[in-house]
HTML snippet that shows the backbone in 3Dmol.js (N, CA, C, O; Angstrom):
<script src="https://3Dmol.org/build/3Dmol-min.js"></script>
<div id="view" style="width:600px;height:400px;position:relative"></div>
<script>
const pdb = `
ATOM      1  N   MET A   1      11.580   0.749  -0.358  1.00  0.00           N
ATOM      2  CA  MET A   1      10.905  -0.539  -1.085  1.00  0.00           C
ATOM      3  C   MET A   1       9.691  -0.056  -2.226  1.00  0.00           C
ATOM      4  O   MET A   1       8.708   0.368  -1.619  1.00  0.00           O
ATOM      5  N   LYS A   2       9.599  -0.035  -3.039  1.00  0.00           N
ATOM      6  CA  LYS A   2       9.002   0.149  -3.848  1.00  0.00           C
ATOM      7  C   LYS A   2       7.273  -0.637  -4.393  1.00  0.00           C
ATOM      8  O   LYS A   2       6.851  -1.133  -5.438  1.00  0.00           O
ATOM      9  N   ILE A   3       6.834  -0.435  -3.330  1.00  0.00           N
ATOM     10  CA  ILE A   3       5.106  -0.401  -3.168  1.00  0.00           C
ATOM     11  C   ILE A   3       4.130  -0.320  -3.847  1.00  0.00           C
ATOM     12  O   ILE A   3       4.058   0.859  -4.193  1.00  0.00           O
ATOM     13  N   THR A   4       3.023  -1.076  -4.403  1.00  0.00           N
ATOM     14  CA  THR A   4       1.543  -0.882  -5.002  1.00  0.00           C
ATOM     15  C   THR A   4       0.146  -1.071  -4.306  1.00  0.00           C
ATOM     16  O   THR A   4      -0.604  -1.971  -3.928  1.00  0.00           O
ATOM     17  N   ILE A   5       0.249   0.567  -4.364  1.00  0.00           N
ATOM     18  CA  ILE A   5      -1.196   0.756  -3.247  1.00  0.00           C
ATOM     19  C   ILE A   5      -2.152   0.774  -3.804  1.00  0.00           C
ATOM     20  O   ILE A   5      -2.058   1.046  -5.001  1.00  0.00           O
ATOM     21  N   LYS A   6      -2.980   0.610  -3.464  1.00  0.00           N
ATOM     22  CA  LYS A   6      -4.748   0.620  -4.264  1.00  0.00           C
ATOM     23  C   LYS A   6      -5.506   0.262  -3.579  1.00  0.00           C
ATOM     24  O   LYS A   6      -5.687  -0.699  -2.833  1.00  0.00           O
ATOM     25  N   SER A   7      -6.197   1.512  -4.003  1.00  0.00           N
ATOM     26  CA  SER A   7      -7.364   2.066  -2.819  1.00  0.00           C
ATOM     27  C   SER A   7      -8.486   2.622  -3.533  1.00  0.00           C
ATOM     28  O   SER A   7      -8.700   2.229  -4.679  1.00  0.00           O
ATOM     29  N   GLU A   8      -9.346   3.626  -2.911  1.00  0.00           N
ATOM     30  CA  GLU A   8     -10.466   4.288  -3.727  1.00  0.00           C
ATOM     31  C   GLU A   8     -10.186   5.353  -4.906  1.00  0.00           C
ATOM     32  O   GLU A   8     -10.649   5.477  -6.040  1.00  0.00           O
ATOM     33  N   ASP A   9      -8.860   6.349  -3.863  1.00  0.00           N
ATOM     34  CA  ASP A   9      -8.446   6.856  -5.058  1.00  0.00           C
ATOM     35  C   ASP A   9      -7.604   6.886  -5.642  1.00  0.00           C
ATOM     36  O   ASP A   9      -7.202   7.914  -6.186  1.00  0.00           O
ATOM     37  N   PHE A  10      -6.787   5.221  -5.768  1.00  0.00           N
ATOM     38  CA  PHE A  10      -6.053   4.977  -6.758  1.00  0.00           C
ATOM     39  C   PHE A  10      -6.277   3.482  -7.067  1.00  0.00           C
ATOM     40  O   PHE A  10      -5.625   2.487  -6.750  1.00  0.00           O
ATOM     41  N   PRO A  11      -7.311   3.627  -7.729  1.00  0.00           N
ATOM     42  CA  PRO A  11      -7.842   1.661  -8.303  1.00  0.00           C
ATOM     43  C   PRO A  11      -6.800   1.025  -9.231  1.00  0.00           C
ATOM     44  O   PRO A  11      -6.408  -0.134  -9.098  1.00  0.00           O
ATOM     45  N   ASP A  12      -6.411   1.814 -10.113  1.00  0.00           N
ATOM     46  CA  ASP A  12      -5.284   0.783 -10.818  1.00  0.00           C
ATOM     47  C   ASP A  12      -3.949   0.950 -10.281  1.00  0.00           C
ATOM     48  O   ASP A  12      -2.962   0.837 -11.008  1.00  0.00           O
ATOM     49  N   GLY A  13      -3.852   1.261  -8.830  1.00  0.00           N
ATOM     50  CA  GLY A  13      -2.165   1.301  -8.157  1.00  0.00           C
ATOM     51  C   GLY A  13      -2.062   2.151  -8.658  1.00  0.00           C
ATOM     52  O   GLY A  13      -2.383   2.409  -9.817  1.00  0.00           O
ATOM     53  N   LYS A  14      -1.311   3.142  -7.442  1.00  0.00           N
ATOM     54  CA  LYS A  14       0.055   3.876  -7.065  1.00  0.00           C
ATOM     55  C   LYS A  14       1.458   3.202  -6.752  1.00  0.00           C
ATOM     56  O   LYS A  14       1.714   2.304  -5.950  1.00  0.00           O
ATOM     57  N   ILE A  15       1.985   3.638  -7.298  1.00  0.00           N
ATOM     58  CA  ILE A  15       3.501   3.119  -6.895  1.00  0.00           C
ATOM     59  C   ILE A  15       4.094   4.158  -5.910  1.00  0.00           C
ATOM     60  O   ILE A  15       4.474   5.262  -6.301  1.00  0.00           O
ATOM     61  N   VAL A  16       4.163   3.747  -4.567  1.00  0.00           N
ATOM     62  CA  VAL A  16       4.835   4.537  -3.352  1.00  0.00           C
ATOM     63  C   VAL A  16       6.632   3.848  -2.935  1.00  0.00           C
ATOM     64  O   VAL A  16       7.115   2.726  -3.083  1.00  0.00           O
ATOM     65  N   ASP A  17       7.128   4.971  -2.456  1.00  0.00           N
ATOM     66  CA  ASP A  17       8.331   4.483  -2.192  1.00  0.00           C
ATOM     67  C   ASP A  17       8.311   4.562  -0.783  1.00  0.00           C
ATOM     68  O   ASP A  17       8.456   5.666  -0.258  1.00  0.00           O
ATOM     69  N   TRP A  18       8.093   3.179   0.157  1.00  0.00           N
ATOM     70  CA  TRP A  18       8.286   3.443   1.774  1.00  0.00           C
ATOM     71  C   TRP A  18       9.714   2.824   2.221  1.00  0.00           C
ATOM     72  O   TRP A  18      10.611   2.053   1.878  1.00  0.00           O
ATOM     73  N   SER A  19       9.445   3.375   2.847  1.00  0.00           N
ATOM     74  CA  SER A  19      10.901   2.219   4.091  1.00  0.00           C
ATOM     75  C   SER A  19      10.270   1.126   5.215  1.00  0.00           C
ATOM     76  O   SER A  19      11.013   0.587   6.035  1.00  0.00           O
ATOM     77  N   ALA A  20       8.702   0.836   5.160  1.00  0.00           N
ATOM     78  CA  ALA A  20       8.529  -0.063   5.123  1.00  0.00           C
ATOM     79  C   ALA A  20       6.532  -0.812   5.197  1.00  0.00           C
ATOM     80  O   ALA A  20       5.510  -0.158   5.410  1.00  0.00           O
ATOM     81  N   VAL A  21       6.658  -2.256   4.941  1.00  0.00           N
ATOM     82  CA  VAL A  21       5.252  -2.026   4.441  1.00  0.00           C
ATOM     83  C   VAL A  21       4.233  -2.373   5.678  1.00  0.00           C
ATOM     84  O   VAL A  21       4.325  -3.086   6.677  1.00  0.00           O
ATOM     85  N   PRO A  22       3.219  -1.526   5.131  1.00  0.00           N
ATOM     86  CA  PRO A  22       2.720  -1.654   6.593  1.00  0.00           C
ATOM     87  C   PRO A  22       1.651  -2.845   6.805  1.00  0.00           C
ATOM     88  O   PRO A  22       1.049  -3.267   5.817  1.00  0.00           O
ATOM     89  N   GLY A  23       1.387  -3.440   8.198  1.00  0.00           N
ATOM     90  CA  GLY A  23       0.315  -4.489   8.150  1.00  0.00           C
ATOM     91  C   GLY A  23      -1.032  -4.333   8.155  1.00  0.00           C
ATOM     92  O   GLY A  23      -1.422  -3.236   8.557  1.00  0.00           O
ATOM     93  N   THR A  24      -1.715  -4.989   7.878  1.00  0.00           N
ATOM     94  CA  THR A  24      -2.986  -5.395   7.959  1.00  0.00           C
ATOM     95  C   THR A  24      -3.830  -5.212   9.576  1.00  0.00           C
ATOM     96  O   THR A  24      -3.934  -5.839  10.631  1.00  0.00           O
ATOM     97  N   GLY A  25      -4.291  -3.996   8.990  1.00  0.00           N
ATOM     98  CA  GLY A  25      -4.953  -3.482  10.239  1.00  0.00           C
ATOM     99  C   GLY A  25      -4.502  -1.631  10.550  1.00  0.00           C
ATOM    100  O   GLY A  25      -5.088  -0.690  11.087  1.00  0.00           O
ATOM    101  N   ASP A  26      -3.095  -1.826   9.843  1.00  0.00           N
ATOM    102  CA  ASP A  26      -2.396  -0.172  10.004  1.00  0.00           C
ATOM    103  C   ASP A  26      -2.825   0.543   9.589  1.00  0.00           C
ATOM    104  O   ASP A  26      -3.564   0.233   8.654  1.00  0.00           O
ATOM    105  N   TRP A  27      -2.718   1.848   9.901  1.00  0.00           N
ATOM    106  CA  TRP A  27      -3.830   3.126   9.548  1.00  0.00           C
ATOM    107  C   TRP A  27      -2.764   3.642   8.569  1.00  0.00           C
ATOM    108  O   TRP A  27      -1.602   3.286   8.761  1.00  0.00           O
ATOM    109  N   VAL A  28      -3.055   4.447   7.540  1.00  0.00           N
ATOM    110  CA  VAL A  28      -2.200   4.930   6.666  1.00  0.00           C
ATOM    111  C   VAL A  28      -2.349   6.584   6.296  1.00  0.00           C
ATOM    112  O   VAL A  28      -2.949   6.437   5.231  1.00  0.00           O
ATOM    113  N   SER A  29      -2.248   7.701   6.408  1.00  0.00           N
ATOM    114  CA  SER A  29      -2.290   9.105   6.485  1.00  0.00           C
ATOM    115  C   SER A  29      -1.807  10.049   5.270  1.00  0.00           C
ATOM    116  O   SER A  29      -0.664  10.488   5.139  1.00  0.00           O
ATOM    117  N   PHE A  30      -2.788  10.253   4.493  1.00  0.00           N
ATOM    118  CA  PHE A  30      -1.813  11.030   3.374  1.00  0.00           C
ATOM    119  C   PHE A  30      -2.666  12.421   3.308  1.00  0.00           C
ATOM    120  O   PHE A  30      -3.893  12.492   3.376  1.00  0.00           O
ATOM    121  N   HIS A  31      -1.854  13.396   3.178  1.00  0.00           N
ATOM    122  CA  HIS A  31      -2.119  14.775   3.562  1.00  0.00           C
ATOM    123  C   HIS A  31      -2.317  15.422   1.908  1.00  0.00           C
ATOM    124  O   HIS A  31      -1.434  15.239   1.070  1.00  0.00           O
ATOM    125  N   TYR A  32      -3.572  16.179   1.593  1.00  0.00           N
ATOM    126  CA  TYR A  32      -3.769  17.096   0.681  1.00  0.00           C
ATOM    127  C   TYR A  32      -3.911  18.757   0.669  1.00  0.00           C
ATOM    128  O   TYR A  32      -4.139  19.286   1.757  1.00  0.00           O
ATOM    129  N   LEU A  33      -3.826  19.344  -0.147  1.00  0.00           N
ATOM    130  CA  LEU A  33      -4.394  20.547  -0.115  1.00  0.00           C
ATOM    131  C   LEU A  33      -5.218  20.630   0.909  1.00  0.00           C
ATOM    132  O   LEU A  33      -5.119  21.252   1.967  1.00  0.00           O
ATOM    133  N   GLY A  34      -6.212  19.798   0.403  1.00  0.00           N
ATOM    134  CA  GLY A  34      -7.729  20.486   1.885  1.00  0.00           C
ATOM    135  C   GLY A  34      -7.906  19.413   2.815  1.00  0.00           C
ATOM    136  O   GLY A  34      -8.983  19.120   3.335  1.00  0.00           O
ATOM    137  N   GLY A  35      -6.603  18.726   3.046  1.00  0.00           N
ATOM    138  CA  GLY A  35      -6.299  18.169   4.206  1.00  0.00           C
ATOM    139  C   GLY A  35      -6.323  17.077   4.330  1.00  0.00           C
ATOM    140  O   GLY A  35      -6.054  16.727   3.181  1.00  0.00           O
ATOM    141  N   THR A  36      -6.502  15.801   5.128  1.00  0.00           N
ATOM    142  CA  THR A  36      -5.797  14.317   5.387  1.00  0.00           C
ATOM    143  C   THR A  36      -7.048  13.482   5.057  1.00  0.00           C
ATOM    144  O   THR A  36      -8.217  13.861   5.124  1.00  0.00           O
ATOM    145  N   THR A  37      -6.633  12.402   4.728  1.00  0.00           N
ATOM    146  CA  THR A  37      -7.478  11.427   4.913  1.00  0.00           C
ATOM    147  C   THR A  37      -6.808   9.939   5.528  1.00  0.00           C
ATOM    148  O   THR A  37      -5.633   9.573   5.551  1.00  0.00           O
ATOM    149  N   HIS A  38      -7.898   9.340   5.948  1.00  0.00           N
ATOM    150  CA  HIS A  38      -6.855   8.253   7.228  1.00  0.00           C
ATOM    151  C   HIS A  38      -7.376   6.816   6.029  1.00  0.00           C
ATOM    152  O   HIS A  38      -8.422   6.712   5.388  1.00  0.00           O
ATOM    153  N   GLN A  39      -6.075   5.797   6.096  1.00  0.00           N
ATOM    154  CA  GLN A  39      -7.389   4.634   5.168  1.00  0.00           C
ATOM    155  C   GLN A  39      -6.614   3.158   6.221  1.00  0.00           C
ATOM    156  O   GLN A  39      -5.456   3.145   6.639  1.00  0.00           O
ATOM    157  N   GLN A  40      -7.537   2.189   6.405  1.00  0.00           N
ATOM    158  CA  GLN A  40      -6.693   0.961   6.657  1.00  0.00           C
ATOM    159  C   GLN A  40      -6.704   0.143   5.871  1.00  0.00           C
ATOM    160  O   GLN A  40      -7.548  -0.202   5.044  1.00  0.00           O
ATOM    161  N   VAL A  41      -5.224  -0.381   6.246  1.00  0.00           N
ATOM    162  CA  VAL A  41      -5.197  -1.285   5.426  1.00  0.00           C
ATOM    163  C   VAL A  41      -5.645  -2.924   5.702  1.00  0.00           C
ATOM    164  O   VAL A  41      -5.480  -3.694   6.647  1.00  0.00           O
ATOM    165  N   SER A  42      -6.363  -3.039   4.234  1.00  0.00           N
ATOM    166  CA  SER A  42      -7.020  -3.866   4.566  1.00  0.00           C
ATOM    167  C   SER A  42      -6.737  -5.466   3.804  1.00  0.00           C
ATOM    168  O   SER A  42      -7.477  -6.450   3.804  1.00  0.00           O
ATOM    169  N   ARG A  43      -5.685  -5.319   3.321  1.00  0.00           N
ATOM    170  CA  ARG A  43      -5.347  -6.119   2.509  1.00  0.00           C
ATOM    171  C   ARG A  43      -3.517  -6.341   2.004  1.00  0.00           C
ATOM    172  O   ARG A  43      -3.158  -5.700   1.017  1.00  0.00           O
ATOM    173  N   VAL A  44      -2.704  -7.043   2.561  1.00  0.00           N
ATOM    174  CA  VAL A  44      -1.328  -7.261   2.157  1.00  0.00           C
ATOM    175  C   VAL A  44      -0.627  -8.137   1.253  1.00  0.00           C
ATOM    176  O   VAL A  44      -0.197  -9.133   1.835  1.00  0.00           O
ATOM    177  N   GLU A  45      -0.355  -8.089  -0.052  1.00  0.00           N
ATOM    178  CA  GLU A  45       0.214  -9.232  -0.883  1.00  0.00           C
ATOM    179  C   GLU A  45       1.216  -9.287  -1.408  1.00  0.00           C
ATOM    180  O   GLU A  45       1.453  -8.385  -2.211  1.00  0.00           O
ATOM    181  N   TYR A  46       2.277 -10.385  -1.193  1.00  0.00           N
ATOM    182  CA  TYR A  46       3.779 -10.481  -0.733  1.00  0.00           C
ATOM    183  C   TYR A  46       3.794 -11.606  -2.779  1.00  0.00           C
ATOM    184  O   TYR A  46       2.912 -12.435  -3.003  1.00  0.00           O
ATOM    185  N   ASP A  47       4.961 -11.290  -3.887  1.00  0.00           N
ATOM    186  CA  ASP A  47       4.727 -11.931  -4.834  1.00  0.00           C
ATOM    187  C   ASP A  47       6.274 -11.521  -4.568  1.00  0.00           C
ATOM    188  O   ASP A  47       6.979 -10.604  -4.148  1.00  0.00           O
ATOM    189  N   ALA A  48       6.336 -13.604  -5.415  1.00  0.00           N
ATOM    190  CA  ALA A  48       7.588 -13.819  -5.173  1.00  0.00           C
ATOM    191  C   ALA A  48       8.687 -14.520  -6.184  1.00  0.00           C
ATOM    192  O   ALA A  48       8.506 -15.703  -5.895  1.00  0.00           O
ATOM    193  N   ASP A  49       9.324 -14.514  -6.807  1.00  0.00           N
ATOM    194  CA  ASP A  49       9.747 -15.524  -7.825  1.00  0.00           C
ATOM    195  C   ASP A  49      10.121 -16.678  -7.610  1.00  0.00           C
ATOM    196  O   ASP A  49      10.325 -17.039  -6.451  1.00  0.00           O
ATOM    197  N   ARG A  50      10.309 -17.569  -8.728  1.00  0.00           N
ATOM    198  CA  ARG A  50      10.671 -19.113  -7.879  1.00  0.00           C
ATOM    199  C   ARG A  50      11.600 -19.787  -7.094  1.00  0.00           C
ATOM    200  O   ARG A  50      11.626 -20.902  -6.573  1.00  0.00           O
ATOM    201  N   ASP A  51      12.873 -18.188  -7.167  1.00  0.00           N
ATOM    202  CA  ASP A  51      14.094 -18.673  -6.157  1.00  0.00           C
ATOM    203  C   ASP A  51      13.618 -18.114  -4.633  1.00  0.00           C
ATOM    204  O   ASP A  51      14.223 -18.534  -3.646  1.00  0.00           O
ATOM    205  N   GLY A  52      12.423 -17.076  -4.472  1.00  0.00           N
ATOM    206  CA  GLY A  52      11.742 -17.213  -3.162  1.00  0.00           C
ATOM    207  C   GLY A  52      12.389 -15.393  -2.646  1.00  0.00           C
ATOM    208  O   GLY A  52      12.512 -15.069  -1.465  1.00  0.00           O
ATOM    209  N   ASN A  53      12.705 -14.476  -3.799  1.00  0.00           N
ATOM    210  CA  ASN A  53      12.904 -13.547  -4.055  1.00  0.00           C
ATOM    211  C   ASN A  53      11.784 -13.208  -3.654  1.00  0.00           C
ATOM    212  O   ASN A  53      10.797 -13.944  -3.663  1.00  0.00           O
ATOM    213  N   LEU A  54      11.830 -11.645  -3.119  1.00  0.00           N
ATOM    214  CA  LEU A  54      10.793 -10.813  -3.101  1.00  0.00           C
ATOM    215  C   LEU A  54      10.835  -9.608  -4.178  1.00  0.00           C
ATOM    216  O   LEU A  54      11.795  -8.842  -4.254  1.00  0.00           O
ATOM    217  N   THR A  55       9.671  -9.521  -5.014  1.00  0.00           N
ATOM    218  CA  THR A  55       9.355  -8.887  -6.300  1.00  0.00           C
ATOM    219  C   THR A  55       7.843  -7.737  -6.349  1.00  0.00           C
ATOM    220  O   THR A  55       7.697  -7.069  -7.372  1.00  0.00           O
ATOM    221  N   GLU A  56       7.199  -7.650  -5.632  1.00  0.00           N
ATOM    222  CA  GLU A  56       6.685  -6.862  -5.413  1.00  0.00           C
ATOM    223  C   GLU A  56       5.312  -7.173  -3.945  1.00  0.00           C
ATOM    224  O   GLU A  56       5.183  -8.313  -3.499  1.00  0.00           O
ATOM    225  N   VAL A  57       4.529  -6.112  -3.452  1.00  0.00           N
ATOM    226  CA  VAL A  57       4.417  -5.718  -2.378  1.00  0.00           C
ATOM    227  C   VAL A  57       2.808  -5.036  -2.861  1.00  0.00           C
ATOM    228  O   VAL A  57       2.833  -4.007  -3.537  1.00  0.00           O
ATOM    229  N   THR A  58       1.618  -5.573  -2.534  1.00  0.00           N
ATOM    230  CA  THR A  58       0.371  -4.678  -2.809  1.00  0.00           C
ATOM    231  C   THR A  58       0.008  -4.458  -1.422  1.00  0.00           C
ATOM    232  O   THR A  58       0.105  -5.372  -0.603  1.00  0.00           O
ATOM    233  N   VAL A  59      -0.394  -3.330  -1.118  1.00  0.00           N
ATOM    234  CA  VAL A  59      -1.239  -2.753  -0.142  1.00  0.00           C
ATOM    235  C   VAL A  59      -2.474  -2.298  -0.709  1.00  0.00           C
ATOM    236  O   VAL A  59      -2.564  -1.414  -1.562  1.00  0.00           O
ATOM    237  N   THR A  60      -3.660  -3.103  -0.071  1.00  0.00           N
ATOM    238  CA  THR A  60      -5.254  -2.358  -0.588  1.00  0.00           C
ATOM    239  C   THR A  60      -5.989  -1.829   0.748  1.00  0.00           C
ATOM    240  O   THR A  60      -6.437  -2.522   1.661  1.00  0.00           O
ATOM    241  N   LEU A  61      -5.996  -0.686   0.651  1.00  0.00           N
ATOM    242  CA  LEU A  61      -6.380   0.352   1.261  1.00  0.00           C
ATOM    243  C   LEU A  61      -7.957   0.739   1.585  1.00  0.00           C
ATOM    244  O   LEU A  61      -8.606   1.054   0.587  1.00  0.00           O
ATOM    245  N   THR A  62      -8.460   0.752   2.497  1.00  0.00           N
ATOM    246  CA  THR A  62      -9.988   1.027   2.722  1.00  0.00           C
ATOM    247  C   THR A  62     -10.337   2.493   3.724  1.00  0.00           C
ATOM    248  O   THR A  62      -9.651   2.761   4.710  1.00  0.00           O
ATOM    249  N   TYR A  63     -11.416   3.277   3.306  1.00  0.00           N
ATOM    250  CA  TYR A  63     -12.061   3.870   4.532  1.00  0.00           C
ATOM    251  C   TYR A  63     -12.232   3.620   5.948  1.00  0.00           C
ATOM    252  O   TYR A  63     -12.875   4.408   6.640  1.00  0.00           O
TER     253      TYR A  63
END
`;
const viewer = $3Dmol.createViewer("view");
viewer.addModel(pdb, "pdb");
viewer.setStyle({}, {cartoon: {color: "spectrum"}});
viewer.zoomTo();
viewer.render();
</script>
């Protein structure tokens, strides 16, 4: 599922392809060459069209 994440590292949003949407309060880990950063989900927004079909999910992360 295509999900847009927003965080301090990605203020304009970054599209990721995750199999599930994390819930508010969940932790997400990103692994970099320099280490790992752990960020908590502070907000999840679901957008749907007029027929009720899910069109977009935006997940906001905080440290």
